[in-house]
PAZAPA-4460 file (N, C-alpha, C; in steps of 0.05 Angstrom, whole numbers, plus 32768, in hexadecimal, padded with zeros to 4 digits):
% residues 121
    n_x    n_y    n_z   ca_x   ca_y   ca_z    c_x    c_y    c_z   seq   type   mol
   7D2C   8093   8057   7D3C   807E   804A   7D5A   8084   804F     1      M     A
   7D68   806F   8056   7D85   8072   805C   7D95   8078   8043     2      A     A
   7DA8   808A   8047   7DBA   8090   8031   7DCC   8078   802B     3      K     A
   7DD1   8073   8011   7DE1   805C   8009   7DFE   8064   8004     4      K     A
   7E10   8054   800F   7E2D   805A   800B   7E3A   8040   7FFF     5      I     A
   7E46   8043   7FE8   7E56   802D   7FDD   7E72   802F   7FE8     6      L     A
   7E7B   801A   7FF5   7E96   8019   8000   7EA6   8004   7FF1     7      V     A
   7EBC   800C   7FE4   7ECC   7FF9   7FD4   7EE8   7FF8   7FE0     8      I     A
   7EF0   7FE1   7FE9   7F0B   7FDD   7FF4   7F12   7FBF   7FF3     9      D     A
   7F29   7FB9   7FE9   7F31   7F9D   7FE6   7F3B   7F91   8001    10      D     A
   7F3F   7FA2   8015   7F46   7F98   8030   7F2C   7F91   803F    11      A     A
   7F27   7F77   8041   7F0D   7F6E   804D   7F08   7F79   8069    12      E     A
   7F1D   7F7A   8079   7F1A   7F83   8095   7F12   7FA0   8096    13      D     A
   7F1F   7FB1   8085   7F18   7FCD   8085   7EFD   7FD2   8079    14      L     A
   7EF6   7FC2   8065   7EDB   7FC4   8059   7EC5   7FBE   806E    15      L     A
   7ECA   7FA9   807D   7EB6   7FA1   8092   7EB5   7FB6   80A8    16      E     A
   7ECC   7FC1   80B0   7ECC   7FD5   80C5   7EBD   7FEE   80BC    17      L     A
   7EC2   7FF7   80A3   7EB5   800E   8098   7E96   8009   8096    18      T     A
   7E8F   7FF2   808D   7E73   7FEB   808A   7E65   7FEC   80A5    19      R     A
   7E70   7FE0   80B9   7E64   7FE0   80D4   7E62   7FFD   80DF    20      R     A
   7E77   800D   80DB   7E76   8028   80E5   7E60   8038   80D8    21      L     A
   7E5E   8037   80BE   7E4A   8046   80B0   7E2D   803C   80B5    22      L     A
   7E2A   8022   80B6   7E10   8017   80BC   7E07   801E   80D9    23      E     A
   7E1A   8020   80EB   7E13   8028   8107   7E08   8045   8108    24      S     A
   7E0E   8054   80F3   7E04   8070   80F1   7DEC   8073   80E0    25      R     A
   7DE1   805C   80D7   7DC8   805D   80C8   7DCB   805D   80AA    26      G     A
   7DE3   805B   809F   7DE7   805A   8082   7DE3   803D   8078    27      Y     A
   7DDA   803B   8060   7DD8   8021   8052   7DF3   801E   8043    28      Q     A
   7E01   8009   8048   7E1C   8005   803C   7E1B   7FEF   8027    29      V     A
   7E27   7FF4   8010   7E2A   7FE1   7FFC   7E48   7FDB   7FFB    30      I     A
   7E51   7FC4   8006   7E6E   7FBE   8006   7E76   7FB0   7FED    31      P     A
   7E8E   7FB7   7FE3   7E99   7FAB   7FCB   7EB7   7FA9   7FCE    32      L     A
   7EC2   7F91   7FC8   7EDE   7F8D   7FCA   7EED   7F90   7FB0    33      Q     A
   7EDE   7F93   7F9B   7EEA   7F92   7F80   7EE1   7FAB   7F70    34      D     A
   7EF4   7FBB   7F68   7EEE   7FD3   7F59   7EE2   7FCE   7F3D    35      G     A
   7EE7   7FB5   7F33   7EDD   7FAF   7F18   7EBF   7FB0   7F16    36      D     A
   7EB0   7FAC   7F2C   7E93   7FAC   7F2B   7E87   7FC7   7F34    37      Q     A
   7E98   7FDB   7F39   7E8F   7FF4   7F45   7E79   8002   7F34    38      A     A
   7E7D   8006   7F1B   7E6A   8014   7F0B   7E50   8005   7F08    39      M     A
   7E51   7FEB   7F06   7E39   7FDA   7F06   7E29   7FDE   7F1F    40      T     A
   7E36   7FDE   7F36   7E29   7FE1   7F50   7E1E   7FFE   7F52    41      V     A
   7E2D   8011   7F49   7E23   802D   7F4A   7E0A   8030   7F39    42      I     A
   7E0A   8025   7F21   7DF2   8027   7F10   7DDA   8019   7F1D    43      R     A
   7DDE   8002   7F29   7DC8   7FF2   7F35   7DBE   7FFE   7F4F    44      E     A
   7DCF   8007   7F60   7DC8   800F   7F7B   7DC6   802D   7F80    45      H     A
   7DD1   803D   7F6D   7DCF   805B   7F6F   7DD7   8065   7F8B    46      R     A
   7DF0   8060   7F93   7DF8   8069   7FAE   7DF9   8088   7FAF    47      P     A
   7DF8   8092   7FC8   7DFA   80AF   7FCD   7E17   80B8   7FD1    48      D     A
   7E29   80A5   7FD5   7E45   80AB   7FDB   7E55   8092   7FD5    49      L     A
   7E6E   8096   7FCC   7E81   8080   7FC7   7E99   8085   7FD8    50      V     A
   7EA1   8071   7FE8   7EBA   8072   7FF7   7ECB   805B   7FEC    51      I     A
   7EE3   8061   7FE2   7EF3   804B   7FD7   7F11   804E   7FDA    52      M     A
   7F1E   8037   7FDB   7F3B   8036   7FDD   7F47   803F   7FC2    53      D     A
   7F5E   804B   7FC3   7F6B   8053   7FAA   7F78   803B   7F9C    54      M     A
   7F86   802A   7FAB   7F94   8014   7F9F   7F86   7FFA   7FA3    55      L     A
   7F7C   7FEE   7F8D   7F6E   7FD5   7F8E   7F74   7FC5   7F75    56      M     A
   7F72   7FAA   7F77   7F75   7F9A   7F5F   7F5E   7FA1   7F4B    57      P     A
   7F63   7F9C   7F32   7F4F   7FA3   7F1E   7F4E   7FC1   7F1B    58      G     A
   7F36   7FCC   7F18   7F34   7FE9   7F17   7F3B   7FF6   7F31    59      L     A
   7F4C   800A   7F31   7F54   8017   7F4A   7F42   8030   7F4E    60      D     A
   7F46   803D   7F64   7F36   8054   7F6C   7F37   806B   7F57    61      G     A
   7F4E   806F   7F4C   7F51   8084   7F38   7F3F   807E   7F1F    62      E     A
   7F40   8066   7F16   7F30   805E   7EFE   7F12   805F   7F04    63      E     A
   7F0B   8055   7F1B   7EEE   8056   7F23   7EE4   8073   7F26    64      I     A
   7EF4   8083   7F33   7EED   809F   7F36   7EE9   80AD   7F1B    65      C     A
   7EFC   80A8   7F09   7EFA   80B3   7EEE   7EE0   80AA   7EE0    66      H     A
   7EDA   8090   7EE3   7EC2   8085   7ED6   7EA9   8092   7EE2    67      A     A
   7EA8   8095   7EFC   7E91   80A2   7F09   7E8D   80BE   7F00    68      I     A
   7EA3   80CE   7F01   7EA0   80EB   7EFA   7E9D   80F0   7EDC    69      K     A
   7EA4   80DC   7ECC   7EA1   80DF   7EAF   7E84   80D8   7EA5    70      S     A
   7E75   80CB   7EB6   7E5A   80C4   7EAE   7E46   80D9   7EB8    71      E     A
   7E39   80E7   7EA6   7E28   80FE   7EAF   7E14   80F7   7EC5    72      P     A
   7E09   80DF   7EC4   7DF5   80D8   7ED8   7E01   80D7   7EF4    73      L     A
   7E1B   80D2   7EF6   7E28   80CE   7F10   7E3E   80E3   7F16    74      F     A
   7E41   80F6   7F05   7E56   810A   7F09   7E54   8119   7F23    75      A     A
   7E3C   811B   7F2E   7E38   8129   7F48   7E3D   8116   7F60    76      H     A
   7E40   80FC   7F5B   7E43   80E9   7F71   7E5D   80EE   7F80    77      L     A
   7E5B   80F4   7F9A   7E74   80FA   7FA9   7E84   80E1   7FAE    78      P     A
   7E9F   80E5   7FAC   7EB2   80CF   7FAF   7EC7   80D6   7FC3    79      V     A
   7ECA   80C5   7FD7   7EDF   80C8   7FEB   7EF4   80B2   7FE6    80      I     A
   7F0C   80B9   7FE1   7F22   80A6   7FDC   7F30   80A1   7FF7    81      I     A
   7F36   8088   7FFD   7F47   8081   8014   7F60   8074   800A    82      T     A
   7F77   807C   8016   7F90   8070   800D   7FA6   8075   8022    83      T     A
   7FB9   8063   8023   7FD0   8066   8034   7FE8   806E   8022    84      G     A
   7FE4   8073   8009   7FFA   8076   7FF6   8003   8093   7FF1    85      Q     A
   7FF8   80A6   8000   8001   80C2   7FFC   8006   80CF   8016    86      F     A
   8016   80E4   8015   801B   80F4   802C   8009   810D   802C    87      L     A
   8006   8119   8042   7FF5   8132   8044   7FFF   8146   802F    88      E     A
   7FEC   8151   8021   7FF3   8165   800D   7FF4   815A   7FF1    89      G     A
   7FF3   8140   7FEE   7FF4   8134   7FD3   7FD8   8132   7FC6    90      D     A
   7FC4   813E   7FD2   7FA9   813D   7FC7   7FA6   814C   7FAD    91      S     A
   7FBB   815B   7FA5   7FBA   8168   7F8B   7FC3   8156   7F75    92      S     A
   7FCC   813E   7F7B   7FD4   812B   7F67   7FBD   8126   7F54    93      S     A
   7FC3   8120   7F3B   7FAD   811C   7F27   7F99   8107   7F2F    94      P     A
   7FA1   80F1   7F3D   7F8D   80DD   7F44   7F79   80E6   7F58    95      Q     A
   7F7E   80FC   7F66   7F6B   8105   7F7A   7F5A   811C   7F70    96      F     A
   7F5F   8127   7F58   7F51   813E   7F4F   7F33   8139   7F4A    97      K     A
   7F2C   8121   7F43   7F0F   811C   7F3F   7F01   8114   7F58    98      K     A
   7F10   810B   7F6D   7F03   8103   7F86   7EFA   811D   7F94    99      A     A
   7EE5   811A   7FA4   7EDA   8130   7FB3   7EE8   8134   7FCE   100      D     A
   7EF4   811E   7FD8   7F02   8120   7FF1   7F14   8107   7FF3   101      S     A
   7F26   8107   8006   7F37   80F0   800A   7F3E   80ED   8028   102      Y     A
   7F44   80D5   802F   7F4C   80CF   804A   7F66   80BE   8049   103      L     A
   7F78   80C4   805A   7F90   80B4   805C   7F8C   809D   806F   104      R     A
   7F94   8085   8066   7F92   806D   8076   7FAA   806B   8088   105      K     A
   7FA7   8060   80A0   7F8E   8059   80AD   7F7F   8072   80B5   106      P     A
   7F65   8073   80B1   7F56   808B   80B8   7F47   8087   80D2   107      F     A
   7F43   809D   80DF   7F34   809D   80F8   7F16   809A   80F1   108      D     A
   7F07   8088   80FF   7EEB   8085   80F9   7EDB   809F   80FA   109      P     A
   7EE1   80B0   810D   7ED3   80CA   810E   7ED9   80DC   80F6   110      E     A
   7EF1   80DA   80ED   7EF9   80EA   80D5   7EE9   80E0   80BD   111      E     A
   7EE6   80C6   80BA   7ED6   80BB   80A4   7EB9   80C4   80A7   112      L     A
   7EAE   80C3   80BE   7E92   80CC   80C2   7E8F   80E9   80BC   113      L     A
   7EA3   80F9   80C4   7EA2   8116   80BD   7EA2   811A   809F   114      N     A
   7EB2   810C   8090   7EB3   810E   8073   7E98   8106   8067   115      R     A
   7E8D   80F0   8071   7E73   80E7   8067   7E5E   80FC   806B   116      V     A
   7E5D   8108   8083   7E49   811C   8089   7E4C   8135   8078   117      R     A
   7E64   813A   806E   7E68   8151   805B   7E57   814D   8042   118      E     A
   7E54   8134   8039   7E46   812E   8021   7E29   8124   8025   119      F     A
   7E24   8119   803D   7E0A   810F   8043   7E00   811B   805E   120      L     A
   7DFA   8135   805E   7DF3   8142   8077   7DD9   8137   8083   121      P     A
***
């Protein structure tokens, strides 16, 4: 059975690119453009990994990550944050402390796949 990855990004083109990349590697992708539905989708689909943008309308990546890690059933769920809003070394900022990993946008497709393989070997 293919591992499920929830990808949340309000940028439709990046969401589609990420979906195609991951599906080409055999992952099942659940695309979502709106962070407000994230926890509902997580409860329904039980993904193995979440990849999400930090800055989105509605609930942002920080709020979603906090919600995921605060719920005992999903506290183990790995989260990769993607953002263009920080410089190298800023991963110690409070908003990144609950995330398991982060990628700076624009990210290299191979770098994304490497991060995914860290959590879904």
